[in-house]
C-alpha positions, 0 to 999 in steps of 0.5 A, a space after each residue: 847585140 846583132 848589127 841591123 842589116 837588110 839580111 837580118 830584116 828580111 829573115 825577121 819578116 819572113 820568120 815572123 809569127 807575132 800576130 795571126 795575120 801571117 796565117 792567111 796570106 800568100 806573100 809577106 810584103 816587106 817593102 821595096 825601092 831605093 834602100 838609101 833614099 832620102 824619102 820613105 813612104 809608109 802606108 797601112 798594109 798590103 792589099 789583094 794585089 800586093 799580097 799576090 805579088 809580094 810588093 807594096 803599092 802595086 794595085 790601083 792605089 799604088 798606080 795612083 801613088 806612082 802618078 802622084 810622085 811623077 806629078 812632082 817630078 819624082 820617079 817612084 824607083 828613087 824612094 823607099 815604099 813600105 807599110 806599117 804591117 807586112 801581111 794583108 789583113 783579111 778583106 783589106 780591113 784596117 789593121 788592129 792595134 795588136 797587129 800594128 804593134 807586132 809589126 812595129 819592130 819591122 818598121 823601126 828596123 826599116 827606118 833605121 836601115 833606110 835612114 830617110 830624112 823625110 817620111 810621107 805617111 799615107 793615111 790615118 793608120 800610118 800617121 797614128 802608128 808613127 806620130 802617136 794615137 792622138 794623130 788625126 788625118 783630117 786635122 793633121 794632114 799636110 802638117 810637118 812634124 820633126 821627130 829625131 831629125 826626120 821630117 814627117 807629114 801625114 797625107 791621104 792614102 791613095 786608096 782614100 783618093 780613089 774613094 773620095 776624089 774631092 780630096 785630090 786637091 788637098 793631096 796635090 797641095 801636100 805633094 807640092 809641100 813634099 817637093 818644097 821640103 825636099 828642095 829646102 833640105 837639098 835632097 834630090 838635087 838633080 830633080 829639085 835644084 833651083 838652078 
């Protein structure tokens, strides 16, 4: 069996033709950030700006996400950020189940490489793809679950906060819960120590 490596992951994503999403994109968007971060953020899929730049969460939702992380004292470059699907769905639509399943191989490989202790799931698509089809963002956001030793919590996708600003208060509660979990686990001690 081939050892999992970032080189293999990048080759696999670049060569991927497992679903039709790859046919109408400018760039694949595998993800970026600290490859050994204890915190991984998973969103839905690239948008127009991300497709143009080949980077995850760099458009308006990404700018809000950067501010959300900064609000709890966490610099964006200290986390790893990616999406469930690595190619932009046409018109930024929600990825279809077959598209999500085709891309799960890539996401699983990323999780295996980063080895995060905590995963923040941004939005319903990421929550369902990771925690299971019965997950509901309205019901399950802000609730921690542990899977294979990794703590996971669904929260609002930043694009939903741009459309529904009244959700920002609960999103802030989730970010505070994230900060508290990182502190509880002794992660980012230079940022979240109790001293």
